MMTF fields as JSON, N, C-alpha, C and O atoms, coordinates in Angstrom:
{
  "mmtfVersion": "1.0.0",
  "mmtfProducer": "UNKNOWN",
  "numBonds": 371,
  "numAtoms": 372,
  "numGroups": 93,
  "numChains": 1,
  "numModels": 1,
  "chainsPerModel": [1],
  "groupsPerChain": [93],
  "chainIdList": ["A"],
  "bondAtomList": [4, 2, 8, 6, 12, 10, 16, 14, 20, 18, 24, 22, 28, 26, 32, 30, 36, 34, 40, 38, 44, 42, 48, 46, 52, 50, 56, 54, 60, 58, 64, 62, 68, 66, 72, 70, 76, 74, 80, 78, 84, 82, 88, 86, 92, 90, 96, 94, 100, 98, 104, 102, 108, 106, 112, 110, 116, 114, 120, 118, 124, 122, 128, 126, 132, 130, 136, 134, 140, 138, 144, 142, 148, 146, 152, 150, 156, 154, 160, 158, 164, 162, 168, 166, 172, 170, 176, 174, 180, 178, 184, 182, 188, 186, 192, 190, 196, 194, 200, 198, 204, 202, 208, 206, 212, 210, 216, 214, 220, 218, 224, 222, 228, 226, 232, 230, 236, 234, 240, 238, 244, 242, 248, 246, 252, 250, 256, 254, 260, 258, 264, 262, 268, 266, 272, 270, 276, 274, 280, 278, 284, 282, 288, 286, 292, 290, 296, 294, 300, 298, 304, 302, 308, 306, 312, 310, 316, 314, 320, 318, 324, 322, 328, 326, 332, 330, 336, 334, 340, 338, 344, 342, 348, 346, 352, 350, 356, 354, 360, 358, 364, 362, 368, 366],
  "bondOrderList": [1, 1, 1, 1, 1, 1, 1, 1, 1, 1, 1, 1, 1, 1, 1, 1, 1, 1, 1, 1, 1, 1, 1, 1, 1, 1, 1, 1, 1, 1, 1, 1, 1, 1, 1, 1, 1, 1, 1, 1, 1, 1, 1, 1, 1, 1, 1, 1, 1, 1, 1, 1, 1, 1, 1, 1, 1, 1, 1, 1, 1, 1, 1, 1, 1, 1, 1, 1, 1, 1, 1, 1, 1, 1, 1, 1, 1, 1, 1, 1, 1, 1, 1, 1, 1, 1, 1, 1, 1, 1, 1, 1],
  "groupList": [{"groupName": "MET", "atomNameList": ["N", "CA", "C", "O"], "elementList": ["N", "C", "C", "O"], "formalChargeList": [0, 0, 0, 0], "bondAtomList": [1, 0, 2, 1, 3, 2], "bondOrderList": [1, 1, 2], "singleLetterCode": "M", "chemCompType": "L-PEPTIDE LINKING"}, {"groupName": "ARG", "atomNameList": ["N", "CA", "C", "O"], "elementList": ["N", "C", "C", "O"], "formalChargeList": [0, 0, 0, 0], "bondAtomList": [1, 0, 2, 1, 3, 2], "bondOrderList": [1, 1, 2], "singleLetterCode": "R", "chemCompType": "L-PEPTIDE LINKING"}, {"groupName": "LYS", "atomNameList": ["N", "CA", "C", "O"], "elementList": ["N", "C", "C", "O"], "formalChargeList": [0, 0, 0, 0], "bondAtomList": [1, 0, 2, 1, 3, 2], "bondOrderList": [1, 1, 2], "singleLetterCode": "K", "chemCompType": "L-PEPTIDE LINKING"}, {"groupName": "LEU", "atomNameList": ["N", "CA", "C", "O"], "elementList": ["N", "C", "C", "O"], "formalChargeList": [0, 0, 0, 0], "bondAtomList": [1, 0, 2, 1, 3, 2], "bondOrderList": [1, 1, 2], "singleLetterCode": "L", "chemCompType": "L-PEPTIDE LINKING"}, {"groupName": "VAL", "atomNameList": ["N", "CA", "C", "O"], "elementList": ["N", "C", "C", "O"], "formalChargeList": [0, 0, 0, 0], "bondAtomList": [1, 0, 2, 1, 3, 2], "bondOrderList": [1, 1, 2], "singleLetterCode": "V", "chemCompType": "L-PEPTIDE LINKING"}, {"groupName": "GLU", "atomNameList": ["N", "CA", "C", "O"], "elementList": ["N", "C", "C", "O"], "formalChargeList": [0, 0, 0, 0], "bondAtomList": [1, 0, 2, 1, 3, 2], "bondOrderList": [1, 1, 2], "singleLetterCode": "E", "chemCompType": "L-PEPTIDE LINKING"}, {"groupName": "ILE", "atomNameList": ["N", "CA", "C", "O"], "elementList": ["N", "C", "C", "O"], "formalChargeList": [0, 0, 0, 0], "bondAtomList": [1, 0, 2, 1, 3, 2], "bondOrderList": [1, 1, 2], "singleLetterCode": "I", "chemCompType": "L-PEPTIDE LINKING"}, {"groupName": "PHE", "atomNameList": ["N", "CA", "C", "O"], "elementList": ["N", "C", "C", "O"], "formalChargeList": [0, 0, 0, 0], "bondAtomList": [1, 0, 2, 1, 3, 2], "bondOrderList": [1, 1, 2], "singleLetterCode": "F", "chemCompType": "L-PEPTIDE LINKING"}, {"groupName": "PRO", "atomNameList": ["N", "CA", "C", "O"], "elementList": ["N", "C", "C", "O"], "formalChargeList": [0, 0, 0, 0], "bondAtomList": [1, 0, 2, 1, 3, 2], "bondOrderList": [1, 1, 2], "singleLetterCode": "P", "chemCompType": "L-PEPTIDE LINKING"}, {"groupName": "HIS", "atomNameList": ["N", "CA", "C", "O"], "elementList": ["N", "C", "C", "O"], "formalChargeList": [0, 0, 0, 0], "bondAtomList": [1, 0, 2, 1, 3, 2], "bondOrderList": [1, 1, 2], "singleLetterCode": "H", "chemCompType": "L-PEPTIDE LINKING"}, {"groupName": "CYS", "atomNameList": ["N", "CA", "C", "O"], "elementList": ["N", "C", "C", "O"], "formalChargeList": [0, 0, 0, 0], "bondAtomList": [1, 0, 2, 1, 3, 2], "bondOrderList": [1, 1, 2], "singleLetterCode": "C", "chemCompType": "L-PEPTIDE LINKING"}, {"groupName": "SER", "atomNameList": ["N", "CA", "C", "O"], "elementList": ["N", "C", "C", "O"], "formalChargeList": [0, 0, 0, 0], "bondAtomList": [1, 0, 2, 1, 3, 2], "bondOrderList": [1, 1, 2], "singleLetterCode": "S", "chemCompType": "L-PEPTIDE LINKING"}, {"groupName": "ASN", "atomNameList": ["N", "CA", "C", "O"], "elementList": ["N", "C", "C", "O"], "formalChargeList": [0, 0, 0, 0], "bondAtomList": [1, 0, 2, 1, 3, 2], "bondOrderList": [1, 1, 2], "singleLetterCode": "N", "chemCompType": "L-PEPTIDE LINKING"}, {"groupName": "ASP", "atomNameList": ["N", "CA", "C", "O"], "elementList": ["N", "C", "C", "O"], "formalChargeList": [0, 0, 0, 0], "bondAtomList": [1, 0, 2, 1, 3, 2], "bondOrderList": [1, 1, 2], "singleLetterCode": "D", "chemCompType": "L-PEPTIDE LINKING"}, {"groupName": "ALA", "atomNameList": ["N", "CA", "C", "O"], "elementList": ["N", "C", "C", "O"], "formalChargeList": [0, 0, 0, 0], "bondAtomList": [1, 0, 2, 1, 3, 2], "bondOrderList": [1, 1, 2], "singleLetterCode": "A", "chemCompType": "L-PEPTIDE LINKING"}, {"groupName": "TRP", "atomNameList": ["N", "CA", "C", "O"], "elementList": ["N", "C", "C", "O"], "formalChargeList": [0, 0, 0, 0], "bondAtomList": [1, 0, 2, 1, 3, 2], "bondOrderList": [1, 1, 2], "singleLetterCode": "W", "chemCompType": "L-PEPTIDE LINKING"}, {"groupName": "GLY", "atomNameList": ["N", "CA", "C", "O"], "elementList": ["N", "C", "C", "O"], "formalChargeList": [0, 0, 0, 0], "bondAtomList": [1, 0, 2, 1, 3, 2], "bondOrderList": [1, 1, 2], "singleLetterCode": "G", "chemCompType": "PEPTIDE LINKING"}, {"groupName": "THR", "atomNameList": ["N", "CA", "C", "O"], "elementList": ["N", "C", "C", "O"], "formalChargeList": [0, 0, 0, 0], "bondAtomList": [1, 0, 2, 1, 3, 2], "bondOrderList": [1, 1, 2], "singleLetterCode": "T", "chemCompType": "L-PEPTIDE LINKING"}],
  "groupTypeList": [0, 1, 2, 3, 2, 4, 5, 6, 7, 4, 8, 9, 1, 0, 10, 11, 10, 11, 3, 5, 8, 6, 1, 1, 2, 3, 5, 12, 6, 2, 2, 5, 6, 5, 13, 11, 9, 11, 4, 5, 6, 5, 6, 2, 6, 9, 11, 6, 6, 11, 5, 1, 14, 15, 6, 3, 16, 6, 2, 2, 11, 0, 11, 0, 17, 6, 12, 5, 1, 4, 4, 3, 5, 16, 2, 0, 3, 12, 1, 2, 17, 6, 5, 2, 14, 3, 2, 5, 5, 6, 2, 2, 6],
  "groupIdList": [1, 2, 3, 4, 5, 6, 7, 8, 9, 10, 11, 12, 13, 14, 15, 16, 17, 18, 19, 20, 21, 22, 23, 24, 25, 26, 27, 28, 29, 30, 31, 32, 33, 34, 35, 36, 37, 38, 39, 40, 41, 42, 43, 44, 45, 46, 47, 48, 49, 50, 51, 52, 53, 54, 55, 56, 57, 58, 59, 60, 61, 62, 63, 64, 65, 66, 67, 68, 69, 70, 71, 72, 73, 74, 75, 76, 77, 78, 79, 80, 81, 82, 83, 84, 85, 86, 87, 88, 89, 90, 91, 92, 93],
  "secStructList": [7, 3, 3, 3, 3, 3, 3, 3, 3, 3, 3, 6, 6, 1, 7, 6, 6, 6, 2, 2, 2, 2, 2, 2, 2, 2, 2, 2, 2, 2, 2, 2, 2, 0, 0, 0, 0, 0, 3, 3, 3, 3, 3, 3, 3, 3, 3, 3, 1, 7, 2, 2, 2, 2, 2, 2, 2, 2, 2, 2, 1, 1, 1, 7, 7, 2, 2, 2, 2, 2, 2, 2, 6, 6, 7, 7, 7, 7, 2, 2, 2, 2, 2, 2, 2, 2, 2, 2, 2, 2, 2, 2, 7],
  "xCoordList": [8.131, 6.978, 7.382, 8.395, 6.654, 6.922, 6.613, 5.775, 7.345, 7.26, 6.841, 7.242, 6.013, 5.707, 5.58, 4.769, 6.311, 6.643, 5.696, 5.755, 4.817, 4.074, 4.148, 4.085, 4.296, 4.693, 3.519, 3.231, 2.878, 1.731, 2.124, 2.469, 2.008, 2.486, 1.166, 0.301, 1.095, -0.165, 0.198, 1.045, -0.419, -0.173, -0.231, -1.217, 0.717, 0.959, -0.387, -0.763, -1.155, -2.258, -3.499, -4.508, -3.321, -3.991, -3.408, -2.334, -4.152, -3.451, -3.405, -4.184, -2.516, -2.513, -3.511, -3.58, -4.592, -5.754, -6.641, -7.3, -6.622, -7.357, -6.758, -7.502, -5.44, -4.723, -5.102, -4.834, -5.709, -6.126, -7.238, -6.876, -8.135, -9.043, -8.462, -8.786, -7.485, -6.807, -5.943, -5.876, -5.221, -4.519, -5.225, -4.614, -6.456, -7.361, -7.758, -7.761, -8.144, -8.568, -7.551, -7.795, -6.256, -5.111, -4.811, -4.465, -4.972, -4.574, -5.663, -5.32, -6.828, -7.998, -7.65, -7.852, -7.141, -7.118, -5.692, -5.635, -4.774, -3.494, -3.678, -3.305, -4.307, -4.563, -5.26, -4.791, -6.519, -7.122, -6.291, -6.275, -5.374, -4.569, -3.592, -3.5, -3.054, -1.783, -2.219, -1.53, -3.589, -4.177, -4.493, -4.362, -4.934, -5.436, -4.198, -4.218, -3.17, -2.169, -0.765, 0.2, -0.738, 0.455, 1.672, 2.726, 1.302, 2.408, 2.404, 1.398, 3.568, 3.889, 3.943, 4.731, 3.076, 2.762, 3.501, 3.256, 4.353, 4.646, 4.26, 4.793, 3.383, 3.009, 3.453, 3.491, 3.758, 4.445, 3.663, 3.547, 3.086, 2.37, 3.415, 3.855, 3.729, 4.637, 3.757, 2.812, 3.995, 3.483, 4.551, 5.78, 3.817, 4.793, 4.217, 3.05, 5.297, 5.13, 4.254, 3.406, 4.39, 3.508, 3.527, 4.426, 2.301, 2.233, 3.275, 3.817, 3.722, 4.805, 6.066, 6.484, 6.695, 7.601, 7.596, 8.552, 6.209, 5.991, 6.274, 6.889, 5.752, 5.879, 7.285, 7.768, 8.03, 9.643, 10.278, 11.16, 9.71, 10.449, 10.135, 10.957, 8.897, 8.654, 9.424, 9.658, 9.767, 10.532, 11.992, 12.663, 12.486, 13.874, 13.818, 14.837, 12.821, 13.002, 13.045, 12.732, 13.416, 13.897, 12.718, 12.533, 11.897, 10.475, 9.439, 9.68, 8.186, 7.077, 6.363, 6.268, 5.826, 5.166, 3.975, 3.712, 2.975, 1.534, 0.74, 0.181, 0.791, -0.18, 0.327, -0.521, 1.618, 1.97, 1.365, 0.953, 1.22, 0.644, -0.765, -1.324, -1.334, -3.01, -3.193, -4.119, -2.36, -2.684, -2.43, -3.31, -1.161, -0.951, -1.901, -1.952, -2.646, -3.553, -4.851, -5.846, -4.902, -6.057, -7.176, -8.282, -7.007, -8.008, -8.223, -7.27, -9.323, -9.508, -8.69, -8.612, -8.106, -7.545, -8.478, -8.52, -9.257, -10.352, -10.011, -9.033, -10.777, -10.627, -10.403, -9.498, -11.349, -11.327, -10.132, -9.404, -9.857, -8.505, -7.074, -6.206, -7.091, -5.894, -5.788, -4.716, -6.96, -7.052, -6.561, -5.631, -7.022, -6.727, -5.185, -4.496, -4.801, -3.283, -2.302, -1.328, -2.592, -1.97, -1.818, -0.736, -3.114, -3.103, -2.269, -1.685, -2.276, -1.621, -0.078, 0.64, 0.332, 1.932, 2.137, 3.11, 1.34, 1.562, 1.954, 2.963, 1.172, 1.417, 2.878, 3.467, 3.572, 4.724, 5.874, 7.023, 5.566, 6.827, 6.73, 7.496],
  "yCoordList": [19.772, 18.985, 17.543, 16.964, 17.089, 15.666, 14.74, 15.025, 13.366, 12.427, 11.06, 10.859, 10.224, 8.999, 8.015, 8.211, 6.944, 5.983, 4.705, 4.229, 4.277, 3.019, 2.085, 2.418, 0.8, -0.233, -1.321, -1.712, -1.784, -2.898, -4.095, -4.12, -5.088, -6.42, -7.253, -7.433, -7.694, -8.279, -9.862, -9.984, -10.983, -12.173, -12.419, -12.006, -13.071, -13.316, -13.722, -13.317, -14.535, -15.275, -14.161, -14.571, -12.935, -11.916, -11.309, -10.713, -11.439, -10.956, -9.446, -8.714, -9.061, -7.434, -6.811, -5.722, -7.259, -6.474, -6.417, -5.406, -7.412, -7.173, -5.883, -5.189, -5.692, -4.694, -3.368, -2.456, -3.02, -1.745, -1.22, -0.161, -1.533, -0.879, -0.647, 0.358, -1.585, -1.109, 0.169, 1.037, 0.265, 1.424, 2.588, 3.599, 2.753, 3.717, 4.1, 5.303, 3.177, 3.504, 4.326, 5.435, 3.683, 4.266, 5.754, 6.656, 5.906, 7.245, 8.252, 9.372, 7.943, 8.828, 9.185, 10.31, 8.12, 8.316, 9.013, 10.006, 8.787, 9.4, 11.006, 11.791, 11.331, 12.633, 13.542, 14.59, 12.839, 13.44, 13.877, 15.046, 12.799, 12.88, 13.897, 14.941, 13.757, 14.908, 16.194, 17.008, 16.534, 17.836, 18.278, 19.444, 17.22, 17.579, 17.681, 18.385, 16.97, 16.815, 17.447, 17.473, 17.872, 18.573, 17.557, 17.743, 16.486, 15.475, 14.836, 14.774, 14.389, 13.782, 12.291, 11.832, 11.445, 10.123, 9.355, 9.705, 8.362, 7.601, 6.149, 5.489, 5.589, 4.284, 3.383, 3.704, 2.218, 1.189, -0.063, -0.544, -0.634, -2.03, -3.08, -2.92, -4.071, -5.144, -6.549, -6.694, -7.419, -8.816, -9.789, -9.722, -10.612, -11.57, -13.032, -13.312, -13.783, -15.134, -15.991, -16.735, -15.932, -16.786, -15.974, -15.224, -16.273, -15.67, -15.949, -15.029, -17.392, -17.77, -16.893, -16.29, -16.764, -15.951, -14.508, -13.886, -13.982, -12.603, -12.445, -11.491, -13.514, -13.464, -13.493, -12.531, -14.35, -14.398, -13.195, -12.784, -12.446, -11.339, -10.217, -9.353, -10.302, -9.268, -9.417, -8.446, -10.636, -10.884, -10.473, -10.224, -10.407, -9.996, -8.53, -7.944, -7.794, -6.419, -5.701, -6.301, -4.506, -3.678, -3.183, -3.139, -2.805, -2.234, -2.494, -2.452, -2.789, -3.051, -1.667, -0.739, -1.819, -0.892, -0.768, -1.644, 0.163, 0.384, -0.968, -1.731, -1.108, -1.953, -3.448, -4.327, -3.693, -5.015, -5.208, -6.332, -4.067, -4.313, -4.603, -5.469, -3.842, -3.937, -5.202, -5.808, -5.894, -7.307, -8.225, -9.009, -8.1, -9.119, -9.019, -9.929, -8.026, -8.009, -8.65, -8.633, -9.167, -9.698, -8.865, -9.392, -7.514, -6.732, -6.508, -6.71, -6.14, -6.043, -4.827, -3.831, -4.85, -3.869, -2.843, -2.664, -2.149, -1.12, 0.28, 0.646, 0.95, 2.418, 2.983, 3.761, 2.478, 2.998, 2.688, 3.543, 1.393, 0.787, 1.553, 1.933, 1.646, 2.285, 3.668, 4.073, 4.477, 5.847, 5.824, 6.585, 5.147, 5.303, 4.831, 5.286, 3.949, 3.638, 4.777, 5.141, 5.225, 6.379, 7.557, 8.098, 7.946, 8.89, 8.675, 9.597, 7.433, 6.848, 7.291, 7.933, 6.906, 6.856, 8.514, 9.001, 9.288, 10.685, 11.249, 11.953, 11.0, 11.386, 11.311, 12.255, 10.019, 9.81, 10.32, 10.052, 11.081, 11.775, 13.264, 14.092],
  "zCoordList": [1.604, 1.543, 2.134, 1.742, 2.951, 3.398, 2.405, 1.55, 2.413, 1.239, 2.131, 3.277, 1.427, 1.967, 0.93, 0.025, 0.955, -0.001, 0.549, 1.682, -0.526, -0.096, -1.192, -2.376, -0.728, -1.475, -1.311, -0.18, -2.386, -2.157, -2.968, -4.15, -2.109, -2.703, -3.01, -2.153, -4.173, -4.523, -5.049, -5.934, -4.519, -5.12, -6.456, -7.066, -7.1, -8.65, -9.171, -10.271, -8.399, -8.957, -9.427, -10.0, -9.158, -9.704, -10.817, -10.733, -12.033, -13.279, -13.369, -12.758, -14.109, -14.193, -14.34, -13.77, -15.123, -15.691, -14.245, -14.002, -13.42, -12.052, -11.129, -10.436, -11.22, -10.555, -11.033, -10.252, -12.225, -12.711, -11.691, -11.178, -11.377, -10.371, -9.147, -8.513, -8.63, -7.276, -7.494, -6.624, -8.797, -9.149, -9.299, -8.952, -9.761, -9.762, -8.522, -8.26, -7.584, -6.314, -5.654, -5.177, -5.637, -4.916, -5.44, -4.677, -6.759, -7.093, -6.692, -6.315, -6.749, -6.232, -4.524, -4.066, -3.75, -2.397, -2.46, -1.735, -3.011, -3.141, -3.216, -2.345, -4.397, -4.67, -3.364, -2.921, -2.872, -1.649, -0.759, -0.375, -0.271, 0.996, 0.538, 1.185, -0.223, -0.825, -0.634, -0.02, -1.222, -1.18, 0.286, 0.657, 1.123, 2.569, 3.518, 4.527, 3.15, 4.275, 3.821, 4.584, 2.725, 2.243, 2.35, 2.958, 1.652, 1.6, 0.19, -0.517, -0.133, -1.441, -1.223, -0.396, -1.984, -1.884, -3.191, -4.345, -2.894, -4.063, -3.935, -3.043, -4.746, -4.6, -5.879, -7.067, -5.285, -6.109, -5.886, -4.759, -7.031, -6.63, -7.298, -8.436, -6.536, -6.88, -7.032, -6.257, -7.853, -7.901, -7.18, -7.224, -6.579, -5.575, -6.192, -6.466, -6.306, -6.67, -5.715, -6.207, -4.637, -3.596, -2.317, -1.936, -1.679, -0.424, 0.433, 1.045, 0.594, 1.315, 1.11, 2.098, -0.033, -0.396, -0.016, 0.446, -0.31, 0.381, 1.815, 2.293, 2.526, 4.065, 4.219, 4.816, 3.829, 3.989, 3.845, 4.6, 2.59, 2.314, 3.35, 3.654, 3.858, 4.863, 6.257, 6.976, 6.545, 7.618, 7.52, 8.521, 6.209, 6.103, 5.966, 6.33, 5.508, 5.289, 6.722, 7.75, 6.701, 7.981, 8.484, 9.7, 7.69, 8.003, 7.151, 5.945, 7.58, 6.577, 6.412, 7.214, 4.968, 4.549, 5.048, 5.872, 4.814, 5.41, 4.956, 5.744, 3.658, 2.982, 3.521, 3.675, 3.78, 4.292, 5.509, 5.796, 6.45, 7.691, 7.607, 8.281, 6.747, 6.489, 6.118, 6.656, 5.116, 4.392, 5.737, 6.094, 6.492, 7.485, 8.574, 9.401, 8.66, 9.81, 9.272, 9.997, 8.152, 7.596, 7.203, 7.084, 6.969, 6.641, 5.067, 4.314, 4.617, 3.29, 2.762, 3.48, 1.608, 0.865, 0.233, -0.984, 1.152, 0.577, 0.833, 1.485, 0.347, 0.396, 1.896, 2.196, 2.773, 4.103, 4.688, 5.192, 4.65, 5.267, 4.879, 5.665, 3.658, 2.745, 3.285, 3.733, 3.258, 3.645, 5.252, 5.522, 6.152, 7.517, 7.788, 8.7, 6.949, 7.114, 6.6, 7.26, 5.551, 5.035, 6.025, 6.252, 6.654, 7.402, 8.735, 9.305, 9.147, 10.502, 10.043, 10.811, 8.787, 8.579, 8.441, 9.016, 7.775, 7.739, 8.899, 8.929, 10.047, 11.444, 11.723, 12.249, 11.322, 11.881, 11.206, 11.557, 10.206, 9.247, 9.66, 9.167]
}
C-alpha cells in the first residue's frame, strides 16, 4: 500500500480547542481518500509560534508538504482544497 505523510502547520494564536474541528474534518477526508485510492495517509498537525518563523522553516525544509503549499498560495484550508491537494499528491507516489 502506498503511503502519504501530511503535515499541517497552524499559527500558534489558534488555541488547541479551535484545532479540533480541523482534525475531525481531516479525519473524514483521510478515510474517504484512503478507501477510494488504496493509500495510507498519516496526518500530523503542528502549532507554530509565528507566521514568520513558519515561513523561515519552510525555506529551510527540503520539500514542502501539501498544506504548506495550500496555505502559501493563500487558499482557505477547507475540505475541497485539502481533498484536491491530497489527490494531486497521491498521483505523484
